C-alpha positions as CSV (number, residue, x, y, z in Angstrom):
1,X,20.6,-22.9,15.2
2,X,23.6,-21.2,13.4
3,X,22.9,-20.5,9.8
4,X,25.3,-19.8,7.0
5,X,25.9,-16.0,7.0
6,X,24.3,-15.7,3.5
7,X,20.9,-17.2,4.7
8,X,17.6,-15.5,4.3
9,X,14.5,-16.8,6.1
10,X,10.9,-16.6,4.9
11,X,8.4,-17.4,7.7
12,X,4.7,-17.9,7.0
13,X,2.6,-14.7,6.9
14,X,0.5,-14.4,10.0
15,X,-2.2,-11.7,9.3
16,X,-5.9,-12.7,9.3
17,X,-6.9,-14.4,6.1
18,X,-3.5,-13.5,4.6
19,X,-2.7,-15.7,1.5
20,X,0.0,-13.6,-0.1
21,X,3.6,-14.6,0.0
22,X,6.9,-12.9,-0.8
23,X,8.6,-16.2,-1.8
24,X,7.4,-16.7,-5.4
25,X,9.4,-18.8,-7.9
26,X,10.7,-15.6,-9.5
27,X,12.1,-14.2,-6.2
28,X,13.5,-17.6,-5.2
29,X,15.4,-17.8,-8.5
30,X,16.7,-14.2,-8.3
31,X,18.1,-14.8,-4.7
32,X,19.5,-18.3,-5.2
33,X,21.1,-17.3,-8.5
34,X,22.9,-14.6,-6.6
35,X,24.3,-17.1,-4.2
36,X,22.0,-16.6,-1.2
37,X,20.7,-19.6,0.8
38,X,16.9,-19.6,1.4
39,X,15.1,-21.3,4.3
40,X,11.3,-21.3,4.5
41,X,8.4,-23.0,6.3
42,X,6.8,-25.7,4.2
43,X,3.6,-24.7,2.4
44,X,4.6,-21.0,2.2
45,X,3.1,-20.6,-1.2
46,X,-0.1,-22.7,-0.7
47,X,-2.3,-19.6,-0.6
48,X,-1.4,-18.6,-4.2
49,X,-1.2,-22.1,-5.7
50,X,2.6,-22.3,-5.5
51,X,3.8,-25.7,-4.3
52,X,7.1,-26.3,-2.4
53,X,8.3,-28.2,-5.5
54,X,7.9,-24.9,-7.5
55,X,10.6,-23.3,-5.3
56,X,13.9,-25.1,-6.2
57,X,16.9,-24.3,-4.1
58,X,14.8,-23.5,-1.0
59,X,15.4,-25.5,2.2
60,X,12.1,-26.2,4.1
61,X,12.4,-26.3,7.9
62,X,10.5,-25.6,11.1
63,X,9.4,-22.0,12.0
64,X,12.0,-21.5,14.7
65,X,14.9,-22.3,12.4
66,X,13.4,-20.0,9.7
67,X,13.1,-17.1,12.2
68,X,16.8,-17.6,13.3
69,X,18.2,-16.6,9.8
70,X,20.4,-13.5,9.9
71,X,18.0,-11.8,7.5
72,X,14.2,-12.5,7.7
73,X,12.0,-11.2,4.8
74,X,8.2,-11.0,5.0
75,X,5.5,-9.4,2.9
76,X,3.6,-7.8,5.9
77,X,5.1,-7.7,9.4
78,X,2.3,-9.7,11.1
79,X,1.3,-8.7,14.7
80,X,3.9,-6.9,16.8
81,X,4.3,-10.0,19.0
82,X,6.0,-11.8,16.0
83,X,9.1,-9.6,16.5
84,X,9.7,-11.5,19.7
85,X,11.1,-14.3,17.5
86,X,14.0,-11.9,16.6
87,X,16.9,-10.5,18.6
88,X,19.7,-8.0,18.2
89,X,22.0,-8.8,15.4
90,X,19.3,-9.9,13.0
91,X,17.6,-7.9,10.3
92,X,14.0,-8.0,9.1
93,X,12.2,-6.5,6.1
94,X,8.5,-6.0,5.5
95,X,5.9,-3.5,4.5
96,X,5.6,-2.3,8.1
97,X,3.5,0.9,7.9
98,X,4.7,1.1,11.5
99,X,4.1,4.9,11.9
100,X,0.4,4.1,12.3
101,X,0.9,1.4,15.0
102,X,2.3,2.4,18.4
103,X,2.6,-1.3,19.5
104,X,4.7,-2.1,16.5
105,X,7.0,0.9,17.3
106,X,7.5,-0.5,20.8
107,X,8.2,-4.0,19.5
108,X,10.8,-2.7,17.1
109,X,12.7,-0.9,19.8
110,X,12.4,-3.8,22.3
111,X,13.7,-6.4,19.8
112,X,16.7,-4.2,18.9
113,X,16.7,-5.6,15.4
114,X,17.6,-3.8,12.2
115,X,14.3,-3.2,10.4
116,X,13.7,-2.1,6.8
117,X,10.2,-1.0,5.6
118,X,9.9,-1.5,1.9
119,X,7.4,1.2,1.3
120,X,9.9,3.9,2.4
121,X,12.7,2.8,0.0
122,X,13.3,6.0,-2.0
123,X,15.4,6.4,-5.1
124,X,15.4,8.7,-8.1
125,X,12.5,10.6,-6.7
126,X,10.2,7.5,-6.5
127,X,9.1,4.9,-4.0
128,X,9.6,1.8,-6.3
129,X,8.3,-0.7,-3.8
130,X,5.0,1.1,-3.3
131,X,4.2,0.8,-7.1
132,X,2.8,-2.7,-7.5
133,X,0.5,-2.4,-4.4
134,X,-0.6,1.1,-5.4
135,X,-1.4,0.0,-8.9
136,X,-3.6,-2.8,-7.7
137,X,-5.3,-0.6,-5.1
138,X,-6.0,2.0,-7.9
139,X,-7.7,-0.6,-10.1
140,X,-9.7,-2.0,-7.1
141,X,-10.8,1.5,-6.1
142,X,-12.6,1.9,-9.5
143,X,-14.1,-1.6,-9.1
144,X,-15.4,-0.7,-5.7
145,X,-16.7,2.6,-6.9
146,X,-18.5,0.9,-9.9
147,X,-20.2,-1.4,-7.5
148,X,-21.2,1.4,-5.0
149,X,-22.8,3.4,-7.8
150,X,-25.2,0.5,-8.1
151,X,-26.0,0.6,-4.4
152,X,-29.7,1.1,-3.7
153,X,-28.9,4.7,-2.7
154,X,-26.2,5.1,-5.3
155,X,-26.4,7.3,-8.5
156,X,-27.4,4.3,-10.6
157,X,-24.8,5.2,-13.2
158,X,-22.8,2.4,-14.9
159,X,-19.1,3.0,-15.1
160,X,-18.6,1.8,-18.7
161,X,-19.2,3.1,-22.2
162,X,-22.8,2.3,-23.2
163,X,-24.3,3.7,-26.5
164,X,-26.9,6.4,-25.9
165,X,-25.9,7.1,-22.3
166,X,-23.7,9.9,-20.9
167,X,-20.3,8.7,-19.8
168,X,-19.8,8.6,-16.0
169,X,-17.8,11.5,-14.6
170,X,-14.9,10.5,-12.4
171,X,-12.6,12.7,-10.3
172,X,-9.3,11.3,-9.0
173,X,-7.5,13.3,-6.3
174,X,-3.7,12.5,-6.5
175,X,-1.6,11.4,-9.4
176,X,0.7,8.8,-7.7
177,X,0.6,5.1,-8.3
178,X,-2.9,4.6,-7.0
179,X,-4.4,7.7,-8.7
180,X,-2.8,7.0,-12.0
181,X,-4.0,3.4,-12.1
182,X,-7.5,4.5,-11.0
183,X,-7.6,7.1,-13.8
184,X,-6.4,4.7,-16.5
185,X,-8.9,2.0,-15.4
186,X,-11.9,4.4,-15.3
187,X,-10.9,5.9,-18.7
188,X,-10.6,2.4,-20.3
189,X,-14.1,1.6,-19.0
190,X,-15.3,4.7,-20.9
191,X,-15.6,7.3,-18.1
192,X,-14.8,11.0,-18.4
193,X,-11.9,11.3,-16.0
194,X,-10.3,14.3,-14.4
195,X,-7.1,13.7,-12.3
196,X,-6.1,16.4,-9.8
197,X,-2.5,17.1,-9.0
198,X,-1.0,19.1,-6.2
199,X,1.1,21.5,-8.3
200,X,1.2,23.0,-11.8
201,X,4.6,21.3,-12.3
202,X,3.2,17.8,-11.5
203,X,0.2,18.6,-13.8
204,X,2.4,19.5,-16.7
205,X,4.6,16.4,-16.1
206,X,1.6,14.1,-15.9
207,X,-0.2,15.6,-18.9
208,X,2.6,14.5,-21.2
209,X,1.9,10.8,-20.4
210,X,-1.8,11.1,-19.5
211,X,-3.9,8.3,-21.3
212,X,-6.7,9.3,-23.7
213,X,-9.9,10.3,-21.9
214,X,-8.0,11.7,-18.8
215,X,-8.0,15.4,-18.2
216,X,-5.4,16.9,-15.8
217,X,-6.0,19.8,-13.5
218,X,-4.3,21.4,-10.5
219,X,-6.2,20.7,-7.2
220,X,-7.3,24.2,-6.1
221,X,-10.3,24.6,-3.7
222,X,-12.3,26.2,-6.4
223,X,-11.6,23.6,-9.1
224,X,-12.3,20.8,-6.7
225,X,-15.6,22.4,-5.6
226,X,-16.7,22.8,-9.2
227,X,-15.8,19.2,-10.2
228,X,-17.6,17.7,-7.2
229,X,-20.9,19.2,-8.2
230,X,-20.8,17.1,-11.4
231,X,-19.0,14.0,-10.3
232,X,-20.5,10.5,-10.2
233,X,-17.4,9.0,-8.6
234,X,-14.6,10.6,-6.6
235,X,-11.5,8.6,-5.7
236,X,-9.2,10.0,-3.0
237,X,-5.7,8.7,-3.8
238,X,-3.0,11.0,-2.2
239,X,0.1,9.1,-1.0
240,X,0.0,9.5,2.7
241,X,-2.7,11.1,4.9
242,X,-1.3,11.7,8.4
243,X,-2.6,13.5,11.5
244,X,-1.7,16.9,10.0
245,X,-3.3,16.4,6.5
246,X,-6.1,19.0,6.2
247,X,-9.6,17.9,5.2
248,X,-10.0,17.7,1.4
249,X,-13.8,17.2,1.2
250,X,-16.1,18.5,4.0
251,X,-19.8,18.2,4.9
252,X,-20.4,21.5,3.1
253,X,-19.1,19.9,-0.1
254,X,-21.4,16.9,0.2
255,X,-24.4,19.2,0.1
256,X,-23.3,20.4,-3.4
257,X,-22.8,16.9,-4.8
258,X,-25.3,14.8,-6.8
259,X,-27.4,12.6,-4.6
260,X,-26.0,9.0,-4.7
261,X,-22.5,10.1,-5.9
262,X,-19.7,7.9,-4.5
263,X,-16.5,8.8,-2.7
264,X,-13.9,6.0,-2.4
265,X,-11.1,6.8,0.0
266,X,-8.2,4.7,-1.2
267,X,-5.6,6.3,1.1
268,X,-7.2,5.4,4.5
269,X,-4.7,7.5,6.4
270,X,-4.5,8.3,10.1
271,X,-6.2,11.2,11.9
272,X,-9.3,13.2,11.0
273,X,-8.1,15.0,7.9
274,X,-8.2,14.4,4.2
275,X,-11.6,12.7,3.6
276,X,-13.2,12.9,7.1
277,X,-16.8,12.4,5.9
278,X,-16.0,8.8,5.1
279,X,-15.9,7.9,8.8
280,X,-13.9,4.9,10.1
281,X,-12.3,2.3,7.8
282,X,-14.7,-0.4,6.6
283,X,-13.9,-4.1,6.4
284,X,-14.1,-5.8,3.0
285,X,-17.7,-6.8,2.3
286,X,-19.1,-4.1,4.7
287,X,-21.9,-2.0,3.1
288,X,-20.8,1.5,2.1
289,X,-21.5,4.3,4.6
290,X,-24.1,6.8,3.3
291,X,-23.6,10.3,4.7
292,X,-25.8,13.2,3.6
293,X,-26.9,11.1,0.6
294,X,-23.4,10.5,-0.6
295,X,-22.1,6.9,-0.7
296,X,-18.7,6.4,1.0
297,X,-16.3,3.5,0.6
298,X,-13.2,3.3,2.8
299,X,-11.3,0.0,2.6
300,X,-7.6,-0.2,3.1
301,X,-6.6,-3.8,2.7
302,X,-7.2,-3.9,-1.1
303,X,-4.2,-5.9,-2.5
304,X,-4.8,-8.6,0.2
305,X,-8.1,-9.5,-1.6
306,X,-6.2,-10.5,-4.7
307,X,-3.3,-12.5,-3.3
308,X,-2.3,-14.3,-6.5
309,X,-2.0,-11.0,-8.6
310,X,-0.5,-9.2,-5.6
311,X,2.2,-11.8,-4.8
312,X,3.4,-12.1,-8.4
313,X,3.2,-8.4,-9.3
314,X,4.9,-7.3,-6.0
315,X,7.8,-9.8,-6.0
316,X,8.6,-9.1,-9.7
317,X,8.9,-5.4,-8.9
318,X,10.7,-6.0,-5.6
319,X,13.2,-8.7,-6.6
320,X,16.0,-6.4,-7.6
321,X,15.6,-4.3,-4.5
322,X,15.3,-7.3,-2.1
323,X,18.5,-8.6,-3.7
324,X,20.2,-5.3,-2.9
325,X,18.8,-5.4,0.6
326,X,20.3,-8.9,1.1
327,X,23.7,-7.7,-0.2
328,X,23.6,-4.7,2.1
329,X,22.6,-6.6,5.2
330,X,24.5,-9.8,4.7
331,X,27.6,-8.7,2.6
332,X,27.9,-5.1,3.9
333,X,27.4,-3.6,0.4
334,X,26.9,0.2,0.7
335,X,23.5,1.2,-0.8
336,X,21.9,4.6,0.0
337,X,18.6,3.5,-1.7
338,X,18.3,0.5,0.6
339,X,19.4,2.5,3.6
340,X,16.5,5.0,3.0
341,X,14.1,2.2,4.0
342,X,15.8,1.6,7.5
343,X,13.2,2.4,10.2
344,X,14.8,0.9,13.4
345,X,18.2,-0.2,14.6
346,X,19.7,-1.3,18.0
347,X,16.5,-0.3,19.8
348,X,16.3,3.2,18.2
349,X,13.7,4.4,15.7
350,X,15.7,6.1,12.9
351,X,13.3,7.1,10.1
352,X,12.0,10.7,10.4
353,X,8.4,9.8,9.6
354,X,8.4,7.0,12.1
355,X,10.0,9.1,14.8
356,X,7.6,12.0,14.3
357,X,4.6,9.6,14.9
358,X,6.3,8.0,17.9
359,X,6.7,11.4,19.5
360,X,3.0,12.2,18.8
361,X,1.9,8.9,20.5
362,X,4.1,9.6,23.5
363,X,2.8,13.2,23.8
364,X,-0.7,11.8,23.6
365,X,-0.1,9.2,26.3
366,X,1.5,11.8,28.6
367,X,-1.4,14.2,28.2
């Protein structure tokens, strides 16, 4: 089962109803042009209409041979049991979000592999591999909100410029990838949009490139309370909501909002904080949850619902970084940007965010 040392394996994705793939023609070309050998399972691109013939230079072989490559790249990690295919000495990359999944953390330490989680890759003050997914989720948050406003208990306001009607009022909490895409989308549809940033500095920076129709304000409790009383649609889009994130909107706020207003939680973090009135995460297609007359939408698998767009957008953005990851793992190239995405190695969890959550789960289990 020995592979050439420059081989990268692309197994099938294994999540439920998962059609996305990391191995698009664009990524295959980028990696093979750089001298890497690619092995993949046949039919890897079927879910997005990419045939094996569209992936020149890729060798197609059975799953166990693909999993044996020195570097295995996936879009999502699949269930924790998938890591049993791997052993010490191999490296794997995926969008793990492992900090929310104790079973995945255990599997990472047991497999003793070197694991890189793309969403943590940090360079020049940004998380470049979170951008494509965040942009898609931001657009979808507006689509979901538009739909929820037409719910039988919704405000009954159309998010779109119509002559003779007041524009819909939209509040976006957070000006990262998700929030920015949501604000731009809502403004293009003709809504009156206010985007809330955490600091005056980020407000000033964002204001310089804010699209027409988007107002920028600093998220203070008073400003948020005032905006909520007039909002038709509120989109929560902070980057990461963990167990320690304080609640942003409470039951007391709901009483001041217009009946039928919609809150879309696009972050869907862990723990009770941030947007606790939205309740548990909903599955795509579930009806929104109406609490105190306010319609709540909380769906976290958004880019998975548009696999064609997501696969092409993601791999185009990710290709230069995945190329650097391959050079770092397989050729020993030093690369601090790529190393910032390392979450586990030799049976140890090494990323601070992941370790903090692992400690919390252990403390909870011991209690």
